[in-house]
N, C-alpha and C positions, 0 to 999 in steps of 0.2 A: 619928977612930979607927974602924977597921972591925973587926967581929967576924967571925972566920973561919967560924964555924959558920953564921951568917946568910948570908954570901956563898955558901957551898956550897949552902945550902937554896935560895937564889934561882936559882942555876945549874940545880939539879935541877928546880925548878918550871918554869923557862923551857924546859928540854929536853923536859919532859913536858906542856907547855901544851896541845897539841892533844888528847892523850888525856884529860887532866883535864877540859877543856871538853866533850869528847864524852860523858864519863861524866855530867856534870851536865845536858847536853841530853837524854840518854836516860833521865832520872830514875833513874839507877843501875842500869839493865839490865846484866846480865853473862851471859857464857856459862859461868860457873863451874859451875852445876848440870849443864849438858850435859857439860862436861869431867869432872865427877865420875862421871856415869853411864858415860861412855866408859872411864874408868879401871877402874871396877868390872867392866865387860864384859870387858876385857882380862885382868883378874885371874882371873875365873871361867874364862875360856878356858884360861889358863895352868895353873890348878890342876886343871882337868878332864882334862888330857892328851889332849884331842881327844874329841869326842863322835861316835858313829856315827850317832846319830839326831838330826836337827835339832829334833824336837819335845821331846826330853829337854833339849837345850841351851837351847831357848827357855824351858821351864818353870823350869830352874835359874836363868836370868837374871831371870825375873820374881820368883822367890822371893828372890833376893839384892837386887834393886832395890826390893823392897817394893811392887810394883805388884799390884793385885788386878784381874785381868782374867778374863773368863769363858773357860773352856776347854771344849772340846767333850767331851761324855760319850762314852765308847767304846760302840760298838754291839755287841750280843750277836751272835756269829758263828753261834750255833745258831738254827735256826728255832723258832718257838713250838710247844709241844706241843699237840696236839688236846685238847679238853676231855674227851673220853671216856677218854683214857689217864690223865688227871690224877686220876680218881676211884679208880683201882686201888690 
């Protein structure tokens, strides 16, 4: 007497045997986290309706992905004031 569910399970395991063994050989490594980040990037791009400035787009992605990276501080465009003028 054969149990239909077990026969179907056996067919499924045989069909995916290579992938199942590969998963065990790589100690469960997956590209799932990478795919999640890619999906988040596409979502931010779609919601942003296009960014004119790549730096703003990059900062938005870092914010949504939860990455804490050092960003460059903006430089002051004005030259420093001479010390004599500061006392007035």
